[in-house]
N, C-alpha and C positions, 0 to 999 in steps of 0.2 A: 505494500500499503503505499502511494507516495505523499510522502511528508508535506501537509500546505499551512501557512502562517497565518490564514485563515478556515481553519477549521471548523467543520461544526462542532465539534470534542471544546476545543478553545472560547468558542461565542457562547455555551455553555457555561465556560467556566469565570466569563468575566461577565453571563448574567448576573449568575448565580452574587459574585463578590457586588454587582452595582447596585443589584435587589437589597442586599443584604445594607449597604452601604444606605440607601435610600429609605430605610430603615430605622436606621441607627438614628437617622437625621428624623423621621416627621416621629421621634421615637423620644428625641431631646426637646424638641419643639414643644409637642403636646403638655414635658415637662413644664417646659417655663411660661407657655401657656399658664396654665395649673394657675403654676406657683404668682405670677403674676395678678391671676384673680383672687389669690389669697391673699397679696398683698395689698388690695385693693385700689386697683390701677384699674381706669374704663375699657371699655370693649373696644373704643373707639381709637381708644390711642395705642392697645395693643395691636387694633387689625392696620394701622398705620406703621410701626414697625417692623410688624412683618413687611409688611407691604414696600418699605426703604429698605428693607436687609435683601427681598427678593433684586430688589434693583442692582444693588451697589454689587451683588454676584455674579455681573454677567459681565463687568471686566474680566477676572479671576473664571468666567468658562472660556470668553472668549484667547483668552493664555493655554489652557489646558486642548482647546479643539487645535486650537497651532500646533501644539505637542504629540499631537492623536495624529496627524494631517501630514508631518512631517517623521514622524519614528512610521506608520501606517508604510511604507514606501519601501522597503527595508523588511520590517519586523510583522507585516500584516497592521488588523483591528487590531484583535478581545488584547494583544497584550498590552501596545503602549495603552486600552481601552482602560486597560485595570489599574494601571503604572501612575498614568494620568489622574485618574478620577478617585485613586484614594491620598495615594501620598506623595506622586513625581514632580518635579523641577524638569522643563524643559532644556534647561543650565542643570542638567545634570546626569536626566536621563539619556540625552544624545553626546555627553562627548563620553560617557562609561562604554554606550551599545559601541561609538566609534572608537576607541582605542582596544574596547576588547575584539572588535571585525580584524583593525590591524595589527591585531596579535596572531591574530591566525593567518594573518593571510591574508582575511574576502573582502571584496570590497560591496561599499553600500551601494551601488549604484542602482541594484537588481535585487527582487525578492529575494532572501535565505532559503535555501529549496535544504537548505542542511541539516537534520536532526540538533545534530551536537551542535551544533554552534549554536545554534538557535537558543538550545540549553544552555551554554556557555554563556550568551547575550546575557541571557535573563538571569544564571545565577548570578553572575556579577553587580545587572544593575542591581539586586533584594539584597546582595549580602555588601555592596558599598552604600545603600541608606539605611542601614541596620545600625551604625554608632549616632546618629542624627535621633533614632528614637530608641537607643536606651541611654544616651549619653544626658538627653533634653532633658527629662522631668527630672537629674544624677547633681549636671549642674547651673538647673537654669534659675536655679533661685539665686546662686552663689551670684554668679554671674552680672543679676540683675542691681546683686547688695551692690558690686561692689561698682556699677554706673552706677547707681544712687550716690552714692557718699562721691564720687566722684563731682557727678551734675552739685552736689550741694555743696560744696566747697570751692567749686569753679564749675560754673555753668556751661561757659566757654567750652572749656578743655573737656567739659563733658561730651558736649557734641562733635569737637571735635576726635573727640575716641569713638565716638556711635560711626563718625566719617570715616575712619582709616579703617575702622574692622570693616565694613563695607565695600571699600576700594580694596583689601587686601583679597577677601573673597571673589570680589571681583576678576582681581590681577590674575587668579589659579588659571582663569580663564583663557588669558592671552597668549599663554602657549600655541593653541590649537586658533587663533587667528593669525599668528603668525611663522604660522610653522612653515606654509609652502611662498613665501613672497621668492623665492631666488629662481622656481623654476618658471621668470615672465608673470608677465600684466592679470596673467587668467589667476598666481596667488596671490594677489594685492583685489579680489573681490573678498572675503572675508570682511577684510579691513575697509573695504569703502559701505561694504554694509552698516560695520560698527558704524562708522564716522556718521552718517545716514540716520541709525538711532540715537546717536549722541546729539546730533541734529534737530530731530525731533521730539528730543525729551526736552530741548534748548529753551524747545516756542512752546511748549508747551509749560513747562517754567514761566519765563515770559506773559504767558494768557495768565499763568494761573494770580499771578506776583501782580503785574502791570492791571490786569483787566477785573483783578477781584475771580476769576472763576474758580470757586475753592471744589467744587465737584469733580473737575479734569484731578485734581489729586488722584481718586482713584482711579482711575479711567489712563495717565498720563502713559503709562509701562508699557498695560496692551497695544496702545495709541503707538508707542515706539516701534514695537513686536512685532506689529500685525504693517506698518512703514518700511523695516525694515525687509523683511517678507517679501511682502510687493517689487523691493529694491532689487532684491537677491531676483526671483521673476525675471524681471525687466533686464541685470547686464548677467547672466549666467548666458548664455544663449550669446551675446553677441561680443564677451572676454574669454570664452572658453577658446 
């Protein structure tokens, strides 16, 4: 029997996992609603809160959809659907899959047909994300406490510390951006895409500050990702 990344069995696993996530979400929604009623919060206010929260999930949903579309080209739909819907992020999933494929000498330009390669990528994705699941509840409180102490002593240093942590996380992916610049103009495509994404984020930042579009804060990252991916789709055939 030929292996397929879009087999009915994998779709079945994906559906079970997604249904569990939806059931869990509904469970906590109902508990939160019940708790709100116990605290005397008006039904109209509860409905407004639920509606506004649902609207604000659109931005993360766009990022998740982008991740699924990106990964589905070589991993099929079920596995990216599971990972991106539960705990995944395209900034982790794609580098993990790419690194594993490169180590195995496999191209990700087409759908994977070897079950061993598919399994290896799935295991690397899963094991690689486990430290964040295990260490977060253990270390998060201490880290937050340290950040609060720094901010209480000097708010500017606290902001600089948080910014440096974010930049440190981002710099971990710069190796992939600059990895192929020696092969010619095609190797500069990731850099051009990064610059477009940064420029889009900068424009969003200006609109937020100058035009007071506070609602844009929630969607700025998704807009930047979409703009960068559209640019990548347009520029890749031209420069490749």
